[in-house]
N, CA, C and O atoms as CSV, one atom per row, in Angstrom:
chain,resi,resn,atom,element,x,y,z
A,1,MET,N,N,34.278,119.153,143.734
A,1,MET,CA,C,35.382,118.839,144.612
A,1,MET,C,C,34.891,118.600,146.036
A,1,MET,O,O,35.389,117.701,146.714
A,2,GLY,N,N,33.918,119.392,146.504
A,2,GLY,CA,C,33.396,119.222,147.847
A,2,GLY,C,C,32.671,117.902,148.039
A,2,GLY,O,O,32.603,117.380,149.152
A,3,ILE,N,N,32.130,117.366,146.958
A,3,ILE,CA,C,31.398,116.106,147.051
A,3,ILE,C,C,32.348,114.931,147.241
A,3,ILE,O,O,32.033,113.993,147.972
A,4,THR,N,N,33.510,114.974,146.588
A,4,THR,CA,C,34.433,113.839,146.682
A,4,THR,C,C,35.186,113.810,148.001
A,4,THR,O,O,35.586,112.736,148.453
A,5,GLU,N,N,35.390,114.957,148.627
A,5,GLU,CA,C,36.144,114.974,149.875
A,5,GLU,C,C,35.469,114.173,150.982
A,5,GLU,O,O,36.148,113.376,151.629
A,6,PRO,N,N,34.152,114.340,151.241
A,6,PRO,CA,C,33.525,113.513,152.264
A,6,PRO,C,C,33.580,112.032,151.933
A,6,PRO,O,O,33.778,111.206,152.824
A,7,ALA,N,N,33.404,111.682,150.654
A,7,ALA,CA,C,33.452,110.268,150.279
A,7,ALA,C,C,34.840,109.701,150.548
A,7,ALA,O,O,34.970,108.584,151.048
A,8,THR,N,N,35.889,110.476,150.214
A,8,THR,CA,C,37.255,110.041,150.482
A,8,THR,C,C,37.476,109.907,151.977
A,8,THR,O,O,38.077,108.939,152.443
A,9,HIS,N,N,36.985,110.886,152.727
A,9,HIS,CA,C,37.125,110.834,154.180
A,9,HIS,C,C,36.396,109.621,154.742
A,9,HIS,O,O,36.913,108.920,155.612
A,10,ALA,N,N,35.190,109.383,154.235
A,10,ALA,CA,C,34.407,108.241,154.721
A,10,ALA,C,C,35.100,106.931,154.380
A,10,ALA,O,O,35.111,106.010,155.198
A,11,SER,N,N,35.677,106.831,153.186
A,11,SER,CA,C,36.359,105.586,152.822
A,11,SER,C,C,37.610,105.398,153.665
A,11,SER,O,O,37.972,104.265,153.982
A,12,GLY,N,N,38.282,106.495,154.035
A,12,GLY,CA,C,39.432,106.402,154.934
A,12,GLY,C,C,39.016,105.911,156.306
A,12,GLY,O,O,39.693,105.079,156.910
A,13,ASP,N,N,37.894,106.430,156.799
A,13,ASP,CA,C,37.363,105.970,158.085
A,13,ASP,C,C,36.985,104.500,158.014
A,13,ASP,O,O,37.243,103.737,158.945
A,14,LEU,N,N,36.371,104.107,156.902
A,14,LEU,CA,C,35.961,102.717,156.730
A,14,LEU,C,C,37.178,101.800,156.724
A,14,LEU,O,O,37.167,100.746,157.360
A,15,ARG,N,N,38.218,102.195,156.014
A,15,ARG,CA,C,39.431,101.390,155.943
A,15,ARG,C,C,40.052,101.220,157.339
A,15,ARG,O,O,40.450,100.118,157.718
A,16,LYS,N,N,40.128,102.319,158.095
A,16,LYS,CA,C,40.677,102.253,159.456
A,16,LYS,C,C,39.819,101.353,160.344
A,16,LYS,O,O,40.340,100.564,161.133
A,17,THR,N,N,38.512,101.482,160.208
A,17,THR,CA,C,37.600,100.669,161.016
A,17,THR,C,C,37.735,99.196,160.672
A,17,THR,O,O,37.777,98.348,161.563
A,18,LEU,N,N,37.803,98.888,159.380
A,18,LEU,CA,C,37.971,97.490,158.971
A,18,LEU,C,C,39.294,96.921,159.467
A,18,LEU,O,O,39.349,95.773,159.908
A,19,ASN,N,N,40.352,97.709,159.399
A,19,ASN,CA,C,41.645,97.247,159.920
A,19,ASN,C,C,41.564,96.966,161.416
A,19,ASN,O,O,42.098,95.969,161.901
A,20,ARG,N,N,40.890,97.854,162.138
A,20,ARG,CA,C,40.742,97.669,163.583
A,20,ARG,C,C,39.940,96.406,163.886
A,20,ARG,O,O,40.282,95.655,164.800
A,21,LEU,N,N,38.876,96.171,163.122
A,21,LEU,CA,C,38.056,94.975,163.334
A,21,LEU,C,C,38.820,93.700,162.979
A,21,LEU,O,O,38.661,92.676,163.644
A,22,LYS,N,N,39.634,93.757,161.951
A,22,LYS,CA,C,40.439,92.583,161.586
A,22,LYS,C,C,41.481,92.277,162.655
A,22,LYS,O,O,41.746,91.113,162.953
A,23,ARG,N,N,42.078,93.332,163.239
A,23,ARG,CA,C,43.013,93.112,164.352
A,23,ARG,C,C,42.283,92.496,165.539
A,23,ARG,O,O,42.797,91.588,166.193
A,24,ALA,N,N,41.078,92.997,165.811
A,24,ALA,CA,C,40.282,92.446,166.911
A,24,ALA,C,C,39.948,90.989,166.647
A,24,ALA,O,O,39.954,90.171,167.566
A,25,GLN,N,N,39.658,90.663,165.398
A,25,GLN,CA,C,39.366,89.277,165.036
A,25,GLN,C,C,40.581,88.391,165.316
A,25,GLN,O,O,40.437,87.287,165.841
A,26,GLY,N,N,41.763,88.868,164.969
A,26,GLY,CA,C,42.988,88.120,165.252
A,26,GLY,C,C,43.228,87.973,166.744
A,26,GLY,O,O,43.630,86.911,167.218
A,27,GLN,N,N,42.976,89.055,167.483
A,27,GLN,CA,C,43.134,88.999,168.937
A,27,GLN,C,C,42.142,88.021,169.550
A,27,GLN,O,O,42.484,87.292,170.481
A,28,LEU,N,N,40.920,88.001,169.037
A,28,LEU,CA,C,39.914,87.073,169.550
A,28,LEU,C,C,40.343,85.634,169.287
A,28,LEU,O,O,40.155,84.763,170.137
A,29,GLY,N,N,40.913,85.384,168.122
A,29,GLY,CA,C,41.444,84.052,167.827
A,29,GLY,C,C,42.511,83.650,168.829
A,29,GLY,O,O,42.572,82.497,169.255
A,30,ALA,N,N,43.354,84.609,169.205
A,30,ALA,CA,C,44.391,84.336,170.203
A,30,ALA,C,C,43.774,84.044,171.568
A,30,ALA,O,O,44.270,83.189,172.302
A,31,VAL,N,N,42.700,84.745,171.909
A,31,VAL,CA,C,42.011,84.494,173.182
A,31,VAL,C,C,41.432,83.084,173.183
A,31,VAL,O,O,41.571,82.356,174.165
A,32,ILE,N,N,40.792,82.703,172.104
A,32,ILE,CA,C,40.199,81.362,172.012
A,32,ILE,C,C,41.277,80.296,172.147
A,32,ILE,O,O,41.109,79.320,172.878
A,33,THR,N,N,42.379,80.487,171.442
A,33,THR,CA,C,43.492,79.536,171.528
A,33,THR,C,C,44.039,79.468,172.946
A,33,THR,O,O,44.344,78.387,173.449
A,34,ALA,N,N,44.161,80.626,173.590
A,34,ALA,CA,C,44.684,80.670,174.956
A,34,ALA,C,C,43.759,79.934,175.921
A,34,ALA,O,O,44.228,79.196,176.788
A,35,VAL,N,N,42.458,80.128,175.775
A,35,VAL,CA,C,41.497,79.448,176.650
A,35,VAL,C,C,41.543,77.943,176.402
A,35,VAL,O,O,41.544,77.155,177.348
A,36,GLU,N,N,41.581,77.549,175.143
A,36,GLU,CA,C,41.620,76.123,174.804
A,36,GLU,C,C,42.882,75.441,175.320
A,36,GLU,O,O,42.860,74.262,175.672
A,37,SER,N,N,43.972,76.186,175.360
A,37,SER,CA,C,45.237,75.587,175.804
A,37,SER,C,C,45.459,75.727,177.307
A,37,SER,O,O,46.482,75.289,177.832
A,38,GLY,N,N,44.499,76.339,177.996
A,38,GLY,CA,C,44.615,76.483,179.446
A,38,GLY,C,C,45.639,77.524,179.864
A,38,GLY,O,O,46.307,77.358,180.885
A,39,ALA,N,N,45.772,78.588,179.096
A,39,ALA,CA,C,46.741,79.645,179.394
A,39,ALA,C,C,46.409,80.332,180.711
A,39,ALA,O,O,45.304,80.218,181.241
A,40,ASP,N,N,47.396,81.041,181.214
A,40,ASP,CA,C,47.261,81.797,182.458
A,40,ASP,C,C,46.070,82.755,182.373
A,40,ASP,O,O,45.877,83.433,181.365
A,41,CYS,N,N,45.291,82.798,183.428
A,41,CYS,CA,C,44.082,83.621,183.486
A,41,CYS,C,C,44.390,85.091,183.207
A,41,CYS,O,O,43.638,85.759,182.498
A,42,ARG,N,N,45.483,85.593,183.757
A,42,ARG,CA,C,45.825,87.009,183.554
A,42,ARG,C,C,46.085,87.308,182.081
A,42,ARG,O,O,45.664,88.343,181.564
A,43,ALA,N,N,46.777,86.397,181.417
A,43,ALA,CA,C,47.068,86.600,179.996
A,43,ALA,C,C,45.783,86.597,179.177
A,43,ALA,O,O,45.624,87.401,178.259
A,44,VAL,N,N,44.875,85.699,179.509
A,44,VAL,CA,C,43.599,85.618,178.794
A,44,VAL,C,C,42.796,86.895,179.005
A,44,VAL,O,O,42.256,87.458,178.052
A,45,VAL,N,N,42.720,87.347,180.238
A,45,VAL,CA,C,41.945,88.552,180.543
A,45,VAL,C,C,42.564,89.772,179.858
A,45,VAL,O,O,41.839,90.629,179.354
A,46,THR,N,N,43.879,89.856,179.836
A,46,THR,CA,C,44.554,90.969,179.166
A,46,THR,C,C,44.232,90.977,177.676
A,46,THR,O,O,43.928,92.026,177.109
A,47,GLN,N,N,44.298,89.808,177.044
A,47,GLN,CA,C,43.971,89.712,175.621
A,47,GLN,C,C,42.497,90.020,175.373
A,47,GLN,O,O,42.150,90.682,174.396
A,48,LEU,N,N,41.646,89.541,176.255
A,48,LEU,CA,C,40.214,89.791,176.113
A,48,LEU,C,C,39.904,91.284,176.242
A,48,LEU,O,O,39.061,91.812,175.517
A,49,ALA,N,N,40.583,91.954,177.157
A,49,ALA,CA,C,40.400,93.400,177.311
A,49,ALA,C,C,40.828,94.137,176.045
A,49,ALA,O,O,40.193,95.116,175.653
A,50,ALA,N,N,41.895,93.674,175.408
A,50,ALA,CA,C,42.358,94.295,174.165
A,50,ALA,C,C,41.321,94.123,173.056
A,50,ALA,O,O,41.064,95.052,172.290
A,51,VAL,N,N,40.731,92.935,172.974
A,51,VAL,CA,C,39.686,92.680,171.973
A,51,VAL,C,C,38.496,93.598,172.225
A,51,VAL,O,O,37.985,94.232,171.301
A,52,SER,N,N,38.065,93.664,173.456
A,52,SER,CA,C,36.912,94.487,173.814
A,52,SER,C,C,37.161,95.953,173.471
A,52,SER,O,O,36.288,96.624,172.921
A,53,SER,N,N,38.348,96.444,173.797
A,53,SER,CA,C,38.694,97.832,173.512
A,53,SER,C,C,38.717,98.100,172.010
A,53,SER,O,O,38.226,99.132,171.553
A,54,ALA,N,N,39.282,97.175,171.250
A,54,ALA,CA,C,39.350,97.349,169.795
A,54,ALA,C,C,37.953,97.394,169.183
A,54,ALA,O,O,37.692,98.196,168.286
A,55,ILE,N,N,37.068,96.545,169.659
A,55,ILE,CA,C,35.698,96.525,169.137
A,55,ILE,C,C,34.958,97.799,169.534
A,55,ILE,O,O,34.236,98.378,168.722
A,56,ASP,N,N,35.137,98.236,170.780
A,56,ASP,CA,C,34.506,99.480,171.225
A,56,ASP,C,C,34.974,100.656,170.371
A,56,ASP,O,O,34.163,101.475,169.938
A,57,ARG,N,N,36.278,100.737,170.132
A,57,ARG,CA,C,36.820,101.842,169.341
A,57,ARG,C,C,36.313,101.793,167.906
A,57,ARG,O,O,36.037,102.834,167.310
A,58,ALA,N,N,36.191,100.612,167.357
A,58,ALA,CA,C,35.637,100.481,166.007
A,58,ALA,C,C,34.186,100.964,165.989
A,58,ALA,O,O,33.766,101.655,165.061
A,59,GLY,N,N,33.435,100.598,167.009
A,59,GLY,CA,C,32.044,101.039,167.099
A,59,GLY,C,C,31.928,102.546,167.184
A,59,GLY,O,O,31.079,103.145,166.524
A,60,PHE,N,N,32.776,103.167,167.995
A,60,PHE,CA,C,32.740,104.622,168.112
A,60,PHE,C,C,33.156,105.289,166.803
A,60,PHE,O,O,32.629,106.345,166.453
A,61,THR,N,N,34.089,104.687,166.082
A,61,THR,CA,C,34.485,105.230,164.784
A,61,THR,C,C,33.320,105.169,163.805
A,61,THR,O,O,33.081,106.115,163.054
A,62,ILE,N,N,32.605,104.065,163.815
A,62,ILE,CA,C,31.435,103.920,162.938
A,62,ILE,C,C,30.373,104.954,163.301
A,62,ILE,O,O,29.803,105.597,162.420
A,63,ILE,N,N,30.111,105.112,164.590
A,63,ILE,CA,C,29.123,106.094,165.044
A,63,ILE,C,C,29.559,107.499,164.654
A,63,ILE,O,O,28.753,108.291,164.165
A,64,SER,N,N,30.830,107.809,164.869
A,64,SER,CA,C,31.354,109.131,164.539
A,64,SER,C,C,31.210,109.428,163.051
A,64,SER,O,O,30.801,110.525,162.671
A,65,SER,N,N,31.543,108.463,162.219
A,65,SER,CA,C,31.419,108.648,160.768
A,65,SER,C,C,29.966,108.874,160.369
A,65,SER,O,O,29.667,109.733,159.540
A,66,ALA,N,N,29.079,108.107,160.959
A,66,ALA,CA,C,27.658,108.256,160.655
A,66,ALA,C,C,27.156,109.630,161.079
A,66,ALA,O,O,26.355,110.251,160.380
A,67,MET,N,N,27.629,110.098,162.221
A,67,MET,CA,C,27.200,111.410,162.695
A,67,MET,C,C,27.740,112.513,161.788
A,67,MET,O,O,27.046,113.500,161.541
A,68,LYS,N,N,28.964,112.362,161.291
A,68,LYS,CA,C,29.511,113.352,160.359
A,68,LYS,C,C,28.664,113.413,159.099
A,68,LYS,O,O,28.400,114.494,158.572
A,69,GLU,N,N,28.237,112.251,158.615
A,69,GLU,CA,C,27.395,112.209,157.421
A,69,GLU,C,C,26.031,112.819,157.692
A,69,GLU,O,O,25.433,113.414,156.795
A,70,CYS,N,N,25.531,112.681,158.907
A,70,CYS,CA,C,24.224,113.237,159.262
A,70,CYS,C,C,24.293,114.734,159.532
A,70,CYS,O,O,23.266,115.412,159.545
A,71,LEU,N,N,25.497,115.250,159.747
A,71,LEU,CA,C,25.660,116.659,160.087
A,71,LEU,C,C,25.025,117.550,159.026
A,71,LEU,O,O,24.314,118.505,159.339
A,72,ILE,N,N,25.293,117.223,157.775
A,72,ILE,CA,C,24.644,117.934,156.673
A,72,ILE,C,C,23.907,116.887,155.863
A,72,ILE,O,O,24.518,116.034,155.219
A,73,ASP,N,N,22.601,116.961,155.904
A,73,ASP,CA,C,21.768,115.969,155.237
A,73,ASP,C,C,20.865,116.684,154.247
A,73,ASP,O,O,20.385,117.783,154.525
A,74,SER,N,N,20.639,116.087,153.126
A,74,SER,CA,C,19.763,116.675,152.120
A,74,SER,C,C,18.314,116.418,152.511
A,74,SER,O,O,17.930,115.281,152.785
A,75,GLY,N,N,17.523,117.466,152.536
A,75,GLY,CA,C,16.119,117.339,152.893
A,75,GLY,C,C,15.305,116.786,151.741
A,75,GLY,O,O,15.811,116.632,150.629
A,76,ALA,N,N,14.049,116.488,152.007
A,76,ALA,CA,C,13.159,115.915,150.993
A,76,ALA,C,C,12.964,116.871,149.820
A,76,ALA,O,O,12.754,116.434,148.688
A,77,ASP,N,N,13.034,118.177,150.090
A,77,ASP,CA,C,12.841,119.156,149.022
A,77,ASP,C,C,14.134,119.471,148.278
A,77,ASP,O,O,14.156,120.350,147.417
A,78,GLY,N,N,15.215,118.755,148.605
A,78,GLY,CA,C,16.485,118.953,147.924
A,78,GLY,C,C,17.361,120.011,148.557
A,78,GLY,O,O,18.522,120.158,148.174
A,79,GLU,N,N,16.830,120.754,149.520
A,79,GLU,CA,C,17.626,121.772,150.192
A,79,GLU,C,C,18.468,121.128,151.286
A,79,GLU,O,O,18.081,120.120,151.878
A,80,THR,N,N,19.629,121.732,151.542
A,80,THR,CA,C,20.520,121.219,152.575
A,80,THR,C,C,20.001,121.640,153.939
A,80,THR,O,O,19.674,122.807,154.158
A,81,GLN,N,N,19.929,120.684,154.850
A,81,GLN,CA,C,19.485,120.967,156.210
A,81,GLN,C,C,20.597,120.568,157.165
A,81,GLN,O,O,21.123,119.458,157.081
A,82,GLN,N,N,20.954,121.463,158.067
A,82,GLN,CA,C,21.970,121.139,159.051
A,82,GLN,C,C,21.304,120.718,160.349
A,82,GLN,O,O,20.319,121.315,160.784
A,83,LEU,N,N,21.860,119.680,160.960
A,83,LEU,CA,C,21.368,119.262,162.260
A,83,LEU,C,C,21.993,120.151,163.320
A,83,LEU,O,O,23.161,120.525,163.220
A,84,SER,N,N,21.216,120.485,164.328
A,84,SER,CA,C,21.745,121.299,165.412
A,84,SER,C,C,22.606,120.437,166.328
A,84,SER,O,O,22.563,119.208,166.269
A,85,VAL,N,N,23.374,121.094,167.160
A,85,VAL,CA,C,24.205,120.382,168.131
A,85,VAL,C,C,23.324,119.533,169.034
A,85,VAL,O,O,23.682,118.401,169.358
A,86,ASN,N,N,22.179,120.061,169.444
A,86,ASN,CA,C,21.269,119.300,170.306
A,86,ASN,C,C,20.738,118.060,169.602
A,86,ASN,O,O,20.615,116.998,170.213
A,87,GLU,N,N,20.424,118.193,168.322
A,87,GLU,CA,C,19.941,117.036,167.566
A,87,GLU,C,C,21.025,115.970,167.440
A,87,GLU,O,O,20.749,114.776,167.553
A,88,LEU,N,N,22.263,116.413,167.206
A,88,LEU,CA,C,23.378,115.464,167.131
A,88,LEU,C,C,23.605,114.768,168.466
A,88,LEU,O,O,23.869,113.567,168.519
A,89,GLU,N,N,23.499,115.543,169.548
A,89,GLU,CA,C,23.679,114.961,170.878
A,89,GLU,C,C,22.609,113.908,171.149
A,89,GLU,O,O,22.919,112.833,171.663
A,90,LYS,N,N,21.366,114.201,170.814
A,90,LYS,CA,C,20.287,113.229,171.011
A,90,LYS,C,C,20.522,111.976,170.169
A,90,LYS,O,O,20.281,110.861,170.630
A,91,LEU,N,N,20.990,112.161,168.942
A,91,LEU,CA,C,21.286,111.028,168.072
A,91,LEU,C,C,22.372,110.151,168.684
A,91,LEU,O,O,22.242,108.927,168.726
A,92,PHE,N,N,23.439,110.782,169.156
A,92,PHE,CA,C,24.539,110.037,169.766
A,92,PHE,C,C,24.071,109.292,171.013
A,92,PHE,O,O,24.388,108.115,171.189
A,93,LEU,N,N,23.320,109.970,171.876
A,93,LEU,CA,C,22.863,109.344,173.119
A,93,LEU,C,C,21.867,108.221,172.857
A,93,LEU,O,O,21.755,107.298,173.664
A,94,SER,N,N,21.147,108.285,171.751
A,94,SER,CA,C,20.212,107.205,171.437
A,94,SER,C,C,20.950,105.911,171.108
A,94,SER,O,O,20.361,104.832,171.168
A,95,LEU,N,N,22.228,106.009,170.762
A,95,LEU,CA,C,23.033,104.833,170.443
A,95,LEU,C,C,23.682,104.218,171.672
A,95,LEU,O,O,24.208,103.106,171.609
A,96,ALA,N,N,23.649,104.928,172.782
A,96,ALA,CA,C,24.316,104.438,173.998
A,96,ALA,C,C,23.485,103.397,174.707
A,96,ALA,O,O,23.897,102.881,175.746
């Protein structure tokens, strides 16, 4: 039972991330259309900011999910090894 819960959680995170990326893709299409049609600069910038935010949030969700999976990792000898808070912090900062 403990094995399926992380997989279910990870698939839920993946689904949310994919939905967020698809929304960002739609927003980006709207930005492109707005630029091509000569839309108001403020409207374009507002839409572009929304796209950027959606992509950033998707990226952080992906990083967060990866870090959760790394929290408990199986060692080469088959024993479970937990990463320390400092190790997780270094991992996160290496992505910045």
